[in-house]
N, C-alpha and C positions, 0 to 999 in steps of 0.2 A: 257575118253570122253563118252564111251558107258554107263558107270555107271551113269553119269550125265544125259544122255538122258533117261535112264530107270527110274531114279528117277523122272524126269519131267513127263514122261508118267504116273507114279503111282500117282503123285499129281493131274494130270488132271482127271484121272479115279476117284480119291477120290472126287474131286469137282463135277463130273458128278453124282456120287452116291448120294451126298448130295445136288442135284440141287434144292430141295424144298426150301432151304434157299434163293436161288436166286429169286424164285417166291415171297417169303415172303418179302424180302428186296425191290424188285422193286415195289411191290404193296403198300408197306408202304411209300416209298420215292417218287417215280415218280409222282403218281397222286396228292399227297399233294403239292409237289414242283411245278408241272405244274399249279395247281390251284392258288398257291401263286403268281407265275410269271404273270399269266393272270389277277390277281387282282391288280397288280402294276399300279399306275396312269401313264397316258401318260405324257411325258415330251416334251416340245416344245423348240426348239433351234432357237435363232435369231442371225444373224451375220451381221457385217458391216466391210467394207474394206476402209481404209483411206490411202492416200499417203501424206507423208511429204516432200515437195519440198524444199531442202536447197540450190539449185542453183539460188540464187537471182541475178537479173540483177544489182541491186544497189551495191552488194558486190565488184565487181572489181572497180567501180567508187570511192568507199570510202576507198579503200585499202591504208593504210598509214595515213589516216585522222582520223579514228575512231578506237575504240578498237575492235579487231577481236576476235570472240568467235568460239569455235568448236561446230557447230550446231549439228553434228552427236552425239557427246558425250552428249550434252544437251538432245537430244531426247531419247537416251538410258537411261539416268538417270531418265527422266520423266516416261518412261515405267516401270522401276524398282520400282519407288516410287508411282506408280499409285494406287496400292492396299494397301496403307498405311491406318492407322486407320482414320485420318481426311477425306481422300477422300471417304472411304467406308461409313462413317457416312453421308457425303454430298450426296452420291448416294442414300442412303436409304431415306433421306428426299426428294430428287427430285422425287423419284418413289413412295412415300407414303408407303414404306415398314415398316417404323418405327411405323405406325399406328397399324399394326398387333400385335405388341408386347405390352403385358399388364404388364409384369414384366421385370426387368433388365436382368434376365436370358434369357427370350425369345428374348430380343433385342440383346444379345450377340450371340444367335443362328443365328439370321438373319445376323449379321455381319460376322460370321464364314461361313455361307452358301454363302454369296457374295464373300468372299475371295477364297473359294474353287471352285466356279462354274464360276467365271469370268476368261476367258482365253484370253490372248493377245499374239499373235504370229507374228513374222516378217516373211512374206512370199515372200518378193521381192528379197531375196538374200542380200549379204553384202553391195552392192553399191546402192541398191534401198530400200528406207524407206517406204515399203508397210506393213501395219499392219492389222491383222485380229482380231477383237474383237467379242467374242461369249459368250453367256450366255444361260443356260437352266432353264426353269421354268415350272410349271404345267399349267400356262395360257399363251397363245400366246402374249397377249397385255403386260403382265408384262415382258416377255422376251425382247420384243421390247423396252419397256421403259427403262429397265436397260441398254441395249446396247447403246441406245441413250444418256443416262445420263453419261455412261462411256466415250463415244466419246466426249461429251461436256466438261467434266472435264479434259480429256486428252489435248484437244486443248487449253482450257483456262489456264491450269497450265503451258503449254509450252510457250504460248505467254506472260502470266503474269509474268513468271520468269524473262524475260529480263527486263521488266519495274521495277520489284522489285529490281533487282540488280542495275539498273541504278539509282533509287532513293536512294538506300543505298550508292552507290558510290558518288552521288552528296552531300548527307548529310555529309559523311565523309570528302570530299574535302572542303566543306564550313567550317567545324569545323577547319580543319588544316590550311586553308587559314587565317581565323580569328586569330588563334593562332600565325601564323608566321607574320601576319600583326602587331600584338601587339609587338612581339619581334623585328621586323624591326623598328618600331617607337621608341622603347626603345633604340636600338642600334644607330639610327640616333641622338636621343637626347643626348646620352652619347658622341658620336663623336663630336657633335656641341659644347657642353659644354667644352670638352677638347680642341678643337681648339680655342675657345674664351679665355680660361684661359691661354694657351701658344701660343698666336698668334705670338709673336715676337721671339719665340724659336723653331718653327717647321721647318722641312725641306722645302725648296722652289725649284725653278727650277735649282739651283746649286747643289742640292743633300742634303745629311745629314750632320751631324756634322763633321765627319772626312773629308769629301770632302771639306766642307767650310774651315776648318782649313788648309788643304793642299793647297788649292787655294790661301788663304790669305798669307800663307808663301811664296809661289812661286811668287805672285805679289809683296810682300815686297822685296824679293831678286832682282827681276827685277828693281824695283823702286830705291833701294839703289845702284844698279849698274849704273843706269842712272844718279843718283845724283853724284856719284863719277866722271862719265864722264863729267857731266856739270861743276863740280868744277874744273876739270883739264883744260877744255876749257876756263873757266873764268880766271884762273890763267895765262894761256898762253896769252890770249888777253890783260890782264893788263900789263904783262911784255913787250909786243910789244908796248903798248901805252906809257909806261914810257920811253921806249927807243927812241921814235919818237921825232923830233925837234918841238918846238912850235913857233908860229908866232903871237905875241899878238899885234904888231904894226898895222897890217892891219886888225885887228879884227873889224868886223862890225856885228852888230846884230840888227836885226829888231824886236826882241822879246820885246813886251811891257808888257804883262801880262802872268801869268802862263797858262791861258786858251788858248793862241795862240800857245803854245808849243805842238808839235806832238811827242809823245813818242812811244816806241815799245810795250806798253801795250794797246794802244787804240783799235787795231783790236781784240785782245783777249778779252778785256772787252766787246766790242760790241757783239761778238759772244756768250760770256757767258751770257750776259743779254738776248739775244734772246732765248738761251737754258733755262734760268731760267723762262722766261715768258711762254714758252711751257710747262715746268714741272708744273708750278702753275695752268695751265688750267686743268690738269689731277689729280694732287695730292695736298695734304695739305702741310702746312708749315713744318710739322714734318716728312715728308717723307725723308728717308735717302739721296736720290739723291738731293732733294731740299736743305737740310741742307748743303750738301757738296758743291753744286753750290754756295750758299750764302757765305760760308766760303772762297771759292776760289775767288769770286768776291771782297769780302772785302780785301783779301790779295793783289789782283792785284791793286786795287785802292790805297792801302797803298804804294805799291811798285812804282806806277806811281807818287804819291805825293813825295815820297822820291827821285825818279830820277829827278823830276823837281827841288826839293830843292838843290840836289847835283849839278845839272847842273847850276842853277842860282848862287850858292855860288862860283863855280869854275870859272865862267865867268864874275863875277861882277868886275867893275873898281873902281879906287879911286876917280874919278871926278864926283861923283853924282850917282854911282851905275848903270850905263848903261850897258847893256849886250853886251859882245863881244864873238866872237868865232873865232877859227882858220879857215883860208881859205884853209888850206892844206886838200885835199880830203882824203888822207891816214889817217890822224889823225881823221878826221870826221868818216870815215868808222870803224876805230878801236874803237872809242868811242861808236858808235852804237852797235858794236859787244859786247863790254863789258856790255853795258846796257842789251842787249838781253840775254847774258849768266847769268847775275845777276837775271834777271826775271825768267829765266828757272830754276835756282838753287832754287829760292824761291818757285816756283810752285811745283817742285819735292819734296822739303822739306815738303811742306804741305801734299802732297799725301803720302809721306813716314810716316809722323806722324799719318795720318789717318789709314793706314794699320797696323801700330804698335799697335794702340789702338784696332783695330779689332782682331788681333792675341792675344793680351793680354786678351781681353774680352772672346774670345773663349776658351783660355787655362784656364781661371778661371772657366768656366762652364763645364769642362771635366767630372765632376762627376754627373752633373745634366742632360745635354742634351742627352746622350745615353739612360738614363732611360726613358726620355720623348719620345724619338724616338721609343724605344722598346714598350712602352705602346701604342703609336700611331699605330704601326704596328699590335699589337694584336687587337686593336679596329677595324682597317680596315679589318683585316682578319675575325673577327667575323661578321662584317657588310656585307662583301662580301658573306660569306657562307650563312647567313640568307637571303640575297637578292636573291642569286641564287636558294635556295630552294623555296622561295616565288614565283619567276618567273616560276619555274618548276611546282609548284602546280597550278598556273594560267593556264599554258598550258594544264595540265592534265584536269583541269575543263572545258576548252573549248573543249577538245577532248571528254570528257564524255558527255557534253551538245550536241555536234554534233551527237554523237552516239545515245543519247536518242531521239533527234529529228528525226533521221533517222528511229529508231524503231517505233516511233509514226506515222510517215507518211507512212512507208511501212515496213512490217515485213520481217525479214530474212528467216523465215520459213513459207511457204505457205501450208496450209492443203487443200487437195482436196479429198472429200468423193467419192470414186469409187462406192461402193455399200452401199447405206443407209440401216439402219436396217428396217426389215419388220416383220410384225406379221405372223409367219408361219401358213400355212393352215393345214399341216399334222404334226403329232408328229414325233420327231426324236428319241425317245427312250421311254422306255428302249429297249435294244436289246433282245426281247423276244425269237426269234428263237435260238439265241446263248444260252440263259439261258435254254431253253427246252432241247437242245442237251446236255448241260453240266449236267443238273439234270439227264438225262437219263443215261449218263455215270457214274454219281455218284451212282445211284441206282443199276445198274448192277455191278459196282465195289464193292459196299458194299455187294451185294449178293454173289459174287465170294469170297470175303474175308471171309464171314461167312461160306460158304461151305468149304473152305479150313481149317478154324479153327476147325469146328466140325469134319471134316474128320481126323484131327490129334488127336482130343480129343478121338474120338471113331473110331479108324482106322478099315478099312475093307480090307482084302487081295484081291488083284485084279489080281495077277500073281504069277506063281510058283517061279519066282526069288525073289519077295518080301517075300513070305513065307519061302523060303530057308534062306534069310538073317535074318528073324525074329527068326526062330527056330534053325538055324544052322544045320539042317538035310537036306541032299540032296534029291531032288524030282526026282523020276524016271518016273512018269506018272500022268495023269490028267483025271478025269471022269467028263463028262458034265452032267448037270442037266436034268432030264427027263421032258418031256413035261407034264406028268401027275401031276407034282408038281405045275404047274401054274406060275412058276417064270418068264418065258419069257413073258407071257401075262401081268403079273403085271408090269414088266419093260416097256413093250410097252405102257401100259396105262399111266404110269408116263411120258414117253417121249411125248406122244400125248398131255397130259395135259400141259406139260411144253411149248410145241410149241404153243398150242392154247392160253395159258396165255400170252406168249410174243407177239403173233400176235395181241391179243386184246389190249395189252399195246401200240403196235406200231400204231394201228388204233386210239387209243385215242390221241397219240402224233400227228398223222397226222391231226386229227380234230382240236387240239389246234393250230398247225402251220398254217393250212389253214384258221382258223378263223381270225388270225392276219396278215396272209400273203395276203389274198384277202378280205380286209374289205368291199369293195363295193359289192362283190358277196355274202358274207355270213352274215356280220353284218347288212347290210341294210335290207334284208328280215326279219331277226330275230327281228330287232327293230320295223318293221311294224307289225309283228305278236304279239309281247309281248308289 
């Protein structure tokens, strides 16, 4: 540690011996540097502060009705893209900076200068969107104009971005709606043509093919069971009628014509005629229920005619064909029951035949109807999907239209200029005082470096320790120089000259600093004199 300290002392002594290089370096660097800094043109800085208010009163009211956008992210994006090439060109045109450029290269230099000198900072913290826009230029008015142009472009781009997005969304939605509308019309046309082609084969309220077939078979089983029951009852009634005694001697019959005979079919025929009239009011003659009702009515009338003929043939007499009937109420009741059971059997037979035809018809279409139903299901599925998407697009269009109208009537982002840009009265730069001090340190640093360099190139022994290290010979004593040699006076003169030189440089530095530090006290009188 002591050796290191001794070496440091030797280096300092060597620099002191070669201190004339400090004088040379400082006088070569400092005055020239100070003069260059003093001749630098003044720079004027203009600033503006703007507040972007994203807490719109309309936002809570329109929540869920319109498209919600992240306004903070939108503002941050606008700040990042504000210094893009198109915006810088627009600013140059707004401030007439482009007129200064005579060549494309000069115009590029102007764009580069704008990009480097326009500063945008967020000064309100994370939750407060307060931005400071600043710009430096040689003329105060140009600095103000540039800041004003940047502020205008920033506000217009932020507000215009919403309208551009809304227009793009509306255009896209209209295109998609038109496309889905055409697809929906095509699907509807295909579905209509298919239903018209297979109108009598499509599923109805009773379900599809297999449901119809199962229902028809179940109804056929029920009707066949009812037919067997009716036949059994008819056979039993006929057996009882044949076993009952007849009384033809007291037979009296007041029947004159067949129209005066009241049969068991009259009430059913009347009811069926009323039903048929009601069906004809709503349907055509080819409707299945109308056709079935007509068939049953014809069958009942045929049975009624047959019953009358049977009755007249069984009760006719040999003396001129007068009608007679038994006066026994039991026989009369049995005869009525037989007639009723016969009519019931006939009616059920007709129904059974009709259901047999339906079952046979459905069984014959077993390879055709399922394919038709599957195709119908596919058509309905495609139609429903297209219709659902079409309705969703219509809802989206209404939402986008409402959002666009809300943006046009009131903006989600309100800009409030806190401090408008002003033309500065005093220059903001360059920082000459700082440059003066920096150049002073550079000058003295260069002088010290040169002194150290020359002290090492042509070293001078300044201590016995240094001499002992250099020669390897121990030193036992030291003899001081005699005053008659004049060395002490010479060194003293060198020191005085070094101090005077540095003091003079400091005085020049003070003059430069005072000239720019107190412009009203120094520059104004000089301007009046010169």
